[in-house]
C-alpha positions as CSV (number, residue, x, y, z in Angstrom):
1,M,-11.9,6.2,35.3
2,T,-8.6,8.0,34.9
3,G,-6.8,6.1,37.7
4,I,-7.4,8.7,40.4
5,G,-8.6,7.0,43.5
6,I,-10.9,8.4,46.2
7,Y,-7.8,9.7,48.0
8,G,-6.4,11.7,45.1
9,S,-3.5,11.2,42.8
10,P,-0.2,9.7,43.8
11,P,2.7,12.1,44.4
12,S,4.4,13.0,41.1
13,R,8.0,12.4,40.5
14,G,8.5,16.1,39.9
15,R,7.1,17.0,43.3
16,L,9.4,14.5,45.0
17,R,12.3,15.8,43.0
18,G,11.4,19.3,44.1
19,L,11.5,18.2,47.7
20,L,15.0,16.6,47.4
21,F,16.8,18.7,44.8
22,G,17.3,22.4,44.5
23,P,19.8,24.8,43.0
24,L,22.6,24.0,45.4
25,T,21.8,20.4,46.3
26,R,24.6,19.1,44.1
27,L,27.1,21.4,45.9
28,G,26.0,20.3,49.4
29,L,25.9,16.6,48.5
30,T,29.3,16.9,46.9
31,I,30.7,18.3,50.1
32,A,28.9,15.6,52.1
33,V,30.5,12.8,50.0
34,I,33.9,14.4,50.3
35,V,33.6,14.7,54.1
36,C,32.3,11.2,54.5
37,A,35.0,9.7,52.2
38,I,37.9,11.5,54.0
39,D,36.5,10.7,57.4
40,Q,36.1,7.0,56.6
41,A,39.5,6.8,54.8
42,V,41.3,8.3,57.9
43,K,39.5,6.0,60.3
44,L,40.2,2.9,58.3
45,W,43.9,3.9,58.0
46,L,44.2,4.7,61.7
47,L,42.4,1.5,62.7
48,F,43.9,-1.0,60.3
49,G,47.0,0.6,58.7
50,F,48.4,2.5,61.6
51,D,47.0,0.1,64.2
52,L,46.0,2.8,66.6
53,G,44.2,0.4,68.9
54,N,47.5,-1.3,69.8
55,R,49.6,1.8,70.0
56,G,47.8,3.5,72.9
57,I,48.3,7.2,73.0
58,V,50.3,8.7,70.1
59,R,51.7,12.1,70.9
60,L,51.5,14.5,67.9
61,A,52.2,17.8,69.7
62,P,52.3,18.9,73.3
63,F,48.6,19.6,73.1
64,L,47.4,17.0,70.6
65,D,47.3,13.2,70.7
66,F,45.8,10.3,68.8
67,V,44.0,7.9,71.0
68,L,41.4,5.3,70.1
69,A,38.0,5.7,71.8
70,W,34.7,4.1,70.9
71,N,31.6,6.2,71.5
72,T,28.5,4.2,71.9
73,G,26.3,7.2,72.6
74,I,25.8,10.6,71.0
75,S,27.9,13.7,71.3
76,Y,30.3,13.9,74.2
77,G,29.4,10.2,75.0
78,L,26.0,11.1,76.3
79,F,23.3,8.3,76.4
80,P,25.7,5.4,75.8
81,Q,24.0,2.4,74.2
82,D,25.4,-1.1,74.7
83,G,22.6,-3.1,73.2
84,D,21.5,-3.4,69.6
85,F,18.1,-1.7,70.2
86,G,19.7,1.5,71.5
87,R,22.3,1.6,68.7
88,Y,19.6,1.2,66.0
89,V,17.5,3.9,67.6
90,L,20.5,6.3,67.4
91,L,21.1,5.2,63.8
92,G,17.4,5.8,63.0
93,L,17.6,9.3,64.5
94,K,20.7,10.0,62.4
95,I,18.9,8.9,59.3
96,V,15.9,11.1,60.0
97,A,18.3,14.0,60.7
98,V,20.0,13.5,57.3
99,V,16.7,13.4,55.4
100,V,15.5,16.6,57.1
101,L,18.9,18.3,56.4
102,W,18.7,17.1,52.8
103,A,15.2,18.5,52.4
104,W,16.5,21.8,53.9
105,L,19.4,21.7,51.5
106,A,17.0,21.4,48.5
107,R,15.3,24.6,49.6
108,I,18.2,27.0,50.1
109,S,19.9,29.4,47.7
110,D,22.9,30.5,49.7
111,R,26.3,28.8,49.0
112,L,27.5,29.0,52.6
113,T,24.4,27.3,53.9
114,A,24.8,24.6,51.2
115,V,28.4,24.0,52.3
116,A,27.4,24.0,56.0
117,L,24.6,21.5,55.5
118,G,26.9,19.4,53.3
119,L,29.5,19.3,56.2
120,I,26.8,18.3,58.7
121,I,25.3,15.6,56.4
122,G,28.7,14.2,55.5
123,G,29.7,14.0,59.1
124,A,26.5,12.4,60.2
125,I,26.8,9.8,57.5
126,G,30.4,9.1,58.4
127,N,29.6,8.5,62.0
128,G,26.5,6.5,61.0
129,I,28.8,4.2,58.9
130,D,30.9,3.6,62.0
131,R,27.8,2.7,64.1
132,V,26.7,0.1,61.5
133,A,30.2,-1.3,60.9
134,Y,31.5,-1.3,64.5
135,G,28.5,-0.7,66.8
136,A,30.1,2.5,67.9
137,V,31.7,5.7,66.5
138,M,35.4,5.7,66.2
139,D,36.9,8.8,67.9
140,F,40.7,9.5,67.8
141,V,41.6,13.2,68.2
142,L,42.4,14.5,71.7
143,F,43.2,18.1,72.5
144,H,44.5,18.9,75.9
145,I,46.4,21.5,77.8
146,T,48.6,20.2,80.6
147,T,50.8,22.4,82.8
148,P,52.1,21.9,86.3
149,S,49.2,23.8,87.8
150,F,46.4,23.3,85.1
151,N,45.0,20.4,83.2
152,F,42.3,20.6,80.6
153,T,41.2,17.7,78.4
154,W,38.7,18.1,75.6
155,Y,36.5,15.1,74.6
156,V,37.9,12.7,72.0
157,F,36.5,13.4,68.6
158,N,36.9,12.6,64.9
159,L,36.9,14.4,61.5
160,A,33.2,13.8,61.1
161,D,32.6,15.6,64.4
162,A,34.8,18.4,63.3
163,A,32.8,18.7,60.0
164,I,29.5,18.8,61.9
165,V,30.8,21.6,64.2
166,A,32.1,23.6,61.3
167,G,28.8,23.2,59.5
168,V,26.9,24.4,62.6
169,I,29.3,27.4,62.9
170,G,28.6,28.1,59.2
171,L,24.8,28.0,59.8
172,L,25.1,30.2,62.8
173,Y,27.3,32.7,60.9
174,E,24.8,32.8,58.0
175,S,21.9,33.1,60.5
176,F,23.4,36.1,62.3
177,F,25.5,37.8,59.7
178,G,24.2,36.6,56.3
179,G,22.1,38.7,54.0
180,R,19.0,37.1,55.2
181,A,18.2,34.6,58.0
182,V,18.6,30.9,57.2
183,K,15.2,29.2,57.0
184,A,14.7,25.6,58.0
185,P,12.1,23.6,56.2
C-alpha cells in the first residue's frame, strides 16, 4: 500500500499553507503585531509605570480623560463574565474569530483590506492577552462632552478597541467604495 487509508490522504502542508498564507498575509500580520505590541506596551506603562489605578481620573483635555476600567464582558461591557468559564468562552470565541480573520487575510489581494484585517486581528489579540493576564480587558480612554446643559460620556475603551473600529471602518470603506466588494471566506 502507499499509505493512503480508506479515508483518503492527509492534508498536505502546501494546502494548509495556502489556507493561512497569501500575497498580503505578511502585511496584515505585521500590522497585527505592531498594533498588539503598542496596545500592550501602553497598557503595561499605564498600569505599572504611571500607576493609573491609584491616580483615579487623569484629565488630559476638557473632553478626554484617562481612567482605569476593567471590562469582563465584550464590547461596551455587554455580557459581563465574573467566572472562569465565561471568561474562557469569550477567549475561545476571540481565538476562533482571529483564525477566521487570518484565513480571510490569506485570501485577499487588496492592501486596504489586509491593513484593516491586521488592525482587527492585532486588536483582538491585544484584548485577548488582557483577558488571559488579568481576567478582564483593561480600558482607559474616556471621551466626554460636558456643558452646563448637556452631558455625553462615551464608553471607556483602549487602543486595541480603536484599532478594531478602524479596521471595521476600512473594511466597510473597501466594501462600499473599493474597486470590488470585499469577500469573506
